[in-house]
Structures are given as C-alpha cells and as structure tokens.
C-alpha positions in Angstrom: 3.1 -28.3 -21.5 -0.2 -27.6 -23.1 -2.4 -29.9 -25.2 -3.2 -29.4 -28.8 -6.9 -29.4 -28.2 -8.2 -27.0 -25.5 -10.8 -28.5 -23.1 -14.2 -27.1 -23.5 -15.7 -25.6 -20.3 -19.3 -26.5 -20.8 -22.0 -23.9 -20.1 -19.5 -21.2 -19.5 -21.0 -17.9 -20.8 -17.9 -17.1 -22.9 -17.8 -16.9 -26.7 -16.0 -19.5 -28.8 -13.3 -18.5 -31.3 -11.4 -20.3 -34.0 -7.9 -21.5 -33.5 -6.6 -18.7 -35.7 -4.0 -18.6 -38.3 -0.4 -19.8 -38.1 0.8 -16.5 -39.6 2.3 -14.3 -36.9 4.0 -11.6 -39.1 5.0 -8.8 -38.6 6.4 -10.1 -35.2 9.5 -12.1 -35.0 9.5 -12.6 -31.2 7.2 -12.6 -28.2 8.5 -11.0 -25.0 6.9 -12.1 -21.7 7.5 -9.0 -19.5 7.0 -9.5 -15.8 7.6 -8.0 -12.3 10.5 -10.2 -11.3 11.4 -11.6 -7.9 14.4 -12.7 -5.8 16.1 -16.0 -6.3 17.6 -16.3 -2.8 17.9 -14.6 0.6 20.7 -12.3 -0.6 18.5 -11.0 -3.4 15.6 -9.9 -1.2 16.5 -6.4 0.0 18.2 -5.4 -3.3 15.1 -6.5 -5.2 12.8 -4.6 -2.8 15.0 -1.5 -3.3 14.5 -1.8 -7.1 10.7 -2.1 -6.6 10.4 0.9 -4.3 13.1 3.2 -5.8 12.0 6.8 -5.7 9.1 6.1 -3.3 10.8 7.0 0.0 10.2 3.7 1.6 12.4 3.3 4.7 14.9 0.4 5.0 13.0 -0.9 8.1 9.8 -1.3 6.0 11.8 -3.2 3.4 13.1 -5.5 6.1 9.6 -6.1 7.3 8.3 -6.9 3.8 11.4 -9.0 3.2 10.3 -11.4 6.0 7.5 -12.5 3.7 10.1 -13.8 1.3 12.3 -15.3 4.0 9.3 -17.3 5.1 9.8 -19.1 1.8 13.6 -19.3 1.9 14.0 -15.9 0.2 13.0 -17.2 -3.2 9.9 -15.9 -5.0 8.0 -18.6 -6.9 7.3 -16.1 -9.7 10.5 -16.9 -11.6 9.8 -20.6 -12.0 6.2 -19.8 -12.9 7.3 -17.3 -15.6 9.6 -20.0 -17.1 6.6 -22.4 -17.1 4.5 -19.8 -18.9 7.2 -19.2 -21.5 7.5 -22.9 -22.2 3.7 -23.3 -22.3 3.4 -20.5 -24.8 6.2 -22.1 -26.9 4.4 -25.4 -26.9 1.0 -23.9 -27.8 2.5 -21.9 -30.6 4.3 -24.9 -32.0 1.2 -27.0 -31.8 -0.5 -24.5 -34.1 2.4 -24.5 -36.5 3.6 -21.1 -35.5 7.3 -20.4 -35.3 7.8 -17.6 -32.9 10.6 -17.3 -30.3 9.4 -16.5 -26.8 11.7 -14.7 -24.4 11.4 -13.4 -20.9 12.4 -10.2 -19.2 11.6 -8.4 -15.8 11.2 -4.9 -14.6 12.8 -5.5 -11.2 15.2 -8.4 -11.2 17.1 -10.8 -13.4 16.7 -11.4 -16.3 16.1 -7.7 -16.9 14.1 -6.7 -19.9 17.0 -4.6 -21.4 19.3 -7.6 -21.3 16.8 -9.9 -22.9 16.0 -7.5 -25.7 19.7 -6.7 -26.3 20.3 -10.4 -26.8 17.2 -10.8 -29.0 18.3 -7.9 -31.2 21.7 -9.5 -31.5 20.0 -12.5 -33.0 18.1 -10.4 -35.6 14.9 -9.6 -33.8 13.3 -6.5 -35.3 9.7 -6.3 -34.0 8.5 -7.7 -30.7 5.0 -8.2 -29.3 5.1 -7.9 -25.5 2.8 -9.9 -23.1 2.7 -8.0 -19.8 1.9 -10.6 -17.1 -0.8 -8.4 -15.6 -4.4 -9.1 -16.7 -5.9 -5.7 -15.6 -5.3 -2.1 -16.6 -4.1 0.3 -14.0 -0.9 2.3 -13.5 1.0 -0.5 -11.8 -0.5 -3.1 -14.2 -0.1 -1.4 -17.5 1.2 2.2 -17.7 4.2 1.5 -15.5 5.2 -1.3 -17.9 4.8 1.1 -20.8 7.1 3.4 -19.0 9.5 0.6 -18.3 9.6 -0.5 -22.0 10.1 3.1 -23.2 13.1 3.4 -20.8 14.4 0.1 -22.1 14.2 1.3 -25.7 15.9 4.6 -24.8 18.7 2.6 -23.1 19.2 0.3 -26.1 19.1 3.3 -28.5 19.8 2.2 -32.1 19.9 -1.4 -30.9 16.3 -1.4 -29.8 13.7 -3.5 -31.7 10.2 -2.1 -32.4 8.0 -3.0 -29.5 4.2 -3.5 -29.4 2.2 -4.4 -26.3 -0.7 -6.9 -26.1 -3.8 -5.4 -24.6 -5.0 -6.2 -21.0 -6.4 -9.7 -21.1 -8.8 -9.7 -18.1 -11.8 -10.4 -20.3 -10.2 -12.8 -22.7 -12.4 -15.9 -22.8 -9.5 -18.2 -22.0 -8.5 -16.3 -18.9 -12.1 -16.3 -17.6 -12.6 -20.0 -18.4 -9.4 -20.9 -16.6 -10.5 -19.0 -13.5 -13.9 -20.6 -13.6 -12.4 -24.1 -13.8 -10.0 -23.4 -10.9 -12.9 -22.2 -8.7 -14.9 -25.3 -9.4 -12.0 -27.5 -8.6 -11.4 -25.7 -5.3 -15.1 -25.8 -4.4 -15.2 -29.6 -5.0 -12.8 -30.1 -2.1 -15.2 -28.6 0.4 -17.7 -30.7 2.3 -20.8 -30.7 0.2 -19.0 -29.2 -2.7 -19.2 -25.7 -4.0 -23.0 -25.4 -3.4 -23.6 -22.9 -0.6 -20.1 -21.5 -0.7 -19.4 -17.8 -0.8 -16.8 -16.9 -3.5 -14.3 -14.4 -2.3 -12.6 -13.0 -5.4 -9.3 -11.4 -4.5 -6.9 -9.0 -6.2 -4.0 -6.7 -5.4 -5.2 -3.5 -3.7 -4.2 -0.2 -5.2 -4.5 3.4 -3.9 -7.9 5.0 -4.5 -6.2 7.7 -6.6 -4.8 5.0 -8.9 -8.3 3.4 -9.2 -9.8 6.8 -10.1 -7.1 7.4 -12.7 -7.7 4.0 -14.2 -11.3 4.8 -14.9 -10.7 8.1 -16.8 -10.3 6.6 -20.3 -12.1 3.3 -19.9 -13.4 0.8 -17.3 -11.5 1.2 -14.1 -9.4 -1.4 -12.3 -12.2 -2.4 -9.9 -14.8 -2.5 -12.6 -12.6 -4.8 -14.7 -12.6 -7.3 -11.8 -16.3 -6.9 -11.2 -16.9 -7.8 -14.8 -14.9 -11.0 -14.5 -16.7 -11.8 -11.2 -20.1 -11.4 -12.9 -19.2 -13.7 -15.8 -18.0 -16.4 -13.5 -20.9 -16.0 -11.1 -23.3 -16.4 -14.0 -21.6 -19.6 -15.1 -21.5 -21.1 -11.6 -25.2 -20.1 -11.0 -26.2 -21.8 -14.2 -24.5 -25.0 -13.2 -25.8 -25.0 -9.6 -29.3 -23.9 -10.6 -29.2 -21.1 -8.0 -27.6 -17.7 -7.6 -24.0 -17.6 -6.3 -23.0 -15.4 -3.3 -19.8 -13.6 -4.0 -17.7 -10.5 -3.2 -14.5 -8.8 -4.2 -11.7 -8.2 -1.7 -8.2 -7.0 -1.8 -4.7 -8.0 -0.5 -1.1 -6.8 -0.3 -1.7 -3.1 0.3 1.5 -1.1 1.2 2.7 2.4 1.7 1.5 5.0 4.1 -1.4 3.6 6.3 -3.1 7.0 6.0 -3.4 6.8 2.2 -6.8 5.3 1.2 -6.5 2.0 -0.8 -9.2 -0.2 -2.2 -11.0 -2.2 0.4 -12.1 -4.4 2.0 -8.9 -6.2 3.0 -9.4 -9.9 2.5 -8.8 -10.8 6.1 -11.2 -8.1 7.4 -13.7 -9.3 4.9 -13.4 -12.9 6.0 -14.1 -11.8 9.5 -17.2 -9.9 8.3 -18.4 -12.9 6.4 -18.1 -15.1 9.6 -20.1 -12.5 11.5 -22.8 -12.7 8.9 -23.0 -16.5 9.3 -21.0 -17.6 6.3 -19.4 -21.0 7.0 -17.8 -22.0 3.7 -15.8 -20.0 1.2 -13.7 -20.3 -1.9 -10.9 -17.8 -2.1 -10.4 -17.0 -5.8 -7.3 -15.0 -6.7 -8.5 -13.6 -10.1 -6.2 -10.7 -9.9 -3.1 -12.8 -10.2 -2.0 -15.2 -13.0 0.4 -17.2 -10.9 1.0 -18.3 -7.3 3.7 -15.7 -6.5 4.3 -14.1 -3.2 1.0 -12.2 -2.7 -0.8 -15.5 -3.2 1.6 -17.7 -1.3 1.8 -15.5 1.8 -1.2 -13.2 1.8 -3.7 -15.9 0.9 -2.3 -19.3 1.6 -0.9 -18.2 5.0 -2.8 -15.2 6.3 -6.2 -15.5 4.7 -6.4 -19.2 5.4 -5.4 -18.7 9.0 -8.1 -16.0 9.3 -10.7 -18.4 8.0 -9.7 -21.1 10.4 -9.7 -18.7 13.3 -13.3 -17.8 12.5 -14.7 -21.3 11.9 -15.0 -21.0 8.1 -14.1 -23.9 5.9 -12.0 -22.4 3.1 -10.5 -23.6 -0.1 -8.1 -21.5 -2.2 -8.6 -21.7 -6.0 -5.5 -22.0 -8.1 -4.4 -19.2 -10.3 -4.6 -19.6 -14.1 -0.9 -20.5 -14.3 -0.4 -22.6 -17.4 -3.9 -24.0 -17.7 -4.7 -24.8 -21.3 -7.6 -22.5 -21.5 -5.5 -19.5 -20.4 -2.5 -20.3 -22.6 -4.7 -21.0 -25.6 -6.5 -17.7 -25.1 -3.2 -15.8 -25.0 -2.1 -17.4 -28.2 -5.5 -16.5 -29.8 -4.9 -12.9 -28.8 -1.3 -12.9 -30.2 -2.5 -14.2 -33.5 -5.4 -11.7 -33.6 -3.1 -8.8 -32.9 -0.7 -10.0 -35.6 -3.5 -10.2 -38.1 -4.7 -6.6 -37.2 -1.1 -5.3 -37.7 -1.1 -6.9 -41.2 -4.4 -5.0 -41.9 -6.7 -8.0 -41.6 -10.2 -7.3 -40.0 -9.8 -9.5 -37.0 -12.1 -8.2 -34.2 -11.2 -9.1 -30.6 -13.3 -11.7 -28.7 -14.1 -11.0 -25.1 -16.2 -12.4 -22.2 -18.4 -10.2 -20.2 -20.0 -6.8 -20.8 -16.9 -4.7 -21.2 -15.3 -4.4 -24.6 -11.7 -5.1 -25.4 -9.2 -2.4 -24.5 -7.5 -0.8 -27.6 -4.2 -2.1 -28.9 -2.7 1.3 -28.2 -3.7 3.1 -25.0 -5.5 6.5 -25.2 -3.7 9.6 -24.1 -3.6 10.1 -20.3 -4.7 6.5 -19.6 -3.9 4.8 -16.3 -1.8 7.5 -14.7 -0.8 7.1 -11.1 -3.1 10.0 -10.3 -5.7 11.6 -12.5 -4.4 14.9 -14.0 -0.8 14.3 -12.9 1.3 14.8 -16.1 4.8 13.5 -15.4 6.2 13.7 -18.9 7.6 10.2 -18.5 7.8 8.6 -22.0 5.6 5.5 -22.7 5.2 3.0 -25.5 2.0 1.8 -27.1 0.1 5.0 -27.1 0.6 8.7 -26.4 1.8 9.7 -23.0 -0.6 12.6 -22.2 
C-alpha cells in the first residue's frame, strides 16, 4: 500500500535520513498495539465498560457516549484503519528487503493483545518490538500502554515473548511531513487556497493533572504538540512567504465536568475565532493518526457544524493514516531501534526543537498524577 520511494516534501524543515538497513535483528515480530473499538452495535457498551473499568463512570454516561458510535452504525473506523496500517507497514518493510511479521493487538477490544501475543509465541516469536498507535507521551498515550503490556506479559507467564516499545513518534520527520502534506491538501480546497487561513491544530484533551505529570521527566504533552505545530507553521510560512496564524485546541474531554482539562475546546475556540473576524480555517487533527471516532464525530460532525453556524469556511485535514511519509518514517524508526539494540551507534532523527524521547522511559514518567505512586508494573523502563 506504500510506494518504494517516499515522496519528498519540498522545503519542509525536517531532516533527511537514509533508508536504513534491512537488518532488523534482534526482533522477530512487530506488534501494532492500539486502543480498539467496537465492530457493531452490540459491542458498544461492553467496549465502553472495558475502557472505563475502575473509573466509576455511570451506565447512563456510557449510553450517552455510545450514541456517538451509534451515529456511525455502532462500528468504530479504528479497526479497519489499524488493518490498513498493518498492511502498509508490511509492504514498506518488504520493499526494503526486511522480513518481519507484523501483528495487531488492542487494549480494549478484539483482537486483544494477550491473544495476539499468545499466537505469535506459538509460532516461535521470542522478541517483539511494539508500536503504540499514539504519537505523544502522556499517561493515556504511553504509560497506560506500558501497564497494559506488563499485565499481558504477566498473564502469559512463561509463554510471554520479550517486549520492547518504540519511543513516541510525534517529532519523527515522517509524521510531521505527513501532517504538513495533509494540511496543504485541505487548505487547497478552500476558496483562495490556504493563504489567509487560520490553522486550528487539534488533539485529544487530557486532565490538567495528567498534563503536569507528563512534563516531569521531559517535554509535556501540550509542549510536544506545540513543537509539531511550530515546525509545520514554519514550513507553511516559508511556502506562502508570510507568517501563518495558528492555534492549538482540544476535543473529546470526558469525566467529571468540574475536573480541569486542557482547553480551549475546539468548538469554543472556533466561536472565539469567528468573534475575532476569522473567516477561513483548516482543522488539523495532529493528535490522531487515523480518522477514528474522535475525528469522525468531534471534528467532522460537531466542529464543522460549529464553523458553519458562525460563518467560517472550514476544511478538515486528513490524519496521517497510511501516508507514505508516515509509514516510511515508522519503518526508519524500527530499523534505527533494532540497530541500537544490536549495539550500533544509530542516533535518532527528529524534526523540531525537542529531542527524541529515550527508548526506555525514565522512572516516574507520565504518571496519571505527579507524585502518585501506584505500584502498577510497567514495561520499557522502571515504574517509579
């Protein structure tokens, strides 16, 4: 599904890198580990119970959230998109002469990670590199997956393969270049093109306490997004010959309304932009890698309706999905990590001003709340 030669995004302020080596040892499988989503109406409430287990969310709230899924026939698009990503990674690896099985497992719905790894182990897999389908580091985007994988290993016991985790990829050049291309394509659909449009970068909101905890051992969740925003703005400004107006907004907050979460909400922000005289926007979902429910409902339905109600011409940029730049960048990262595990001096390549996150997370990183020591085991770094 990807081409052998990655297209060059001209003038983008991202570094180039070689295609890497075809050697992927010590790994004998790549696990794409994702959130999961329901496949039909009957799956929606059981899936939401899995997601919210232990959080005290009442059934009536689950039913309310479930309506978002029923709006799309009860089926989340995330599953088909994960399958597309798995196939794209297989194709890109094969194009580079790399023989590496790619498998898929979820935290919250079928196929569950434990079942996928049990099957992989039965076929002789001993060491797995895991790609978590979240580009940014926070509790929900990184540490919670580390907890999930540790629990999976505990459940498998002696059957468990050794598991490593690929670092957060928000500042990988391929991820940034794919978002840049998507924004330009969306801007081109507006009257007069992207010139004069305000870029509204959007990501999933998290509680303020989780944001604070994410910033204890490295750049925080919000700062990671701002770095991506700055790189893309610089590239767009260079092409347009003028500075780009942009902002970062959030969607999909949940939980107790009294609990502070990152703001502004994208709908409130669009109203504010309209009041300030903005008439044209590109909504750029840089916090998501595929068009799953938060994108399909929160942006394509609600945010676009808000823009229309306030007289703003809006275009929604695509997510990185299986764009060649993105998939190629992931494979570059996989080969770089494998080389480092073999002892080769292969420094990571990044876009922006923030460095690459370490291959193993520092102690206490990305807790749900700073200073809260839960004792829950994690992989890929010490827990506390």
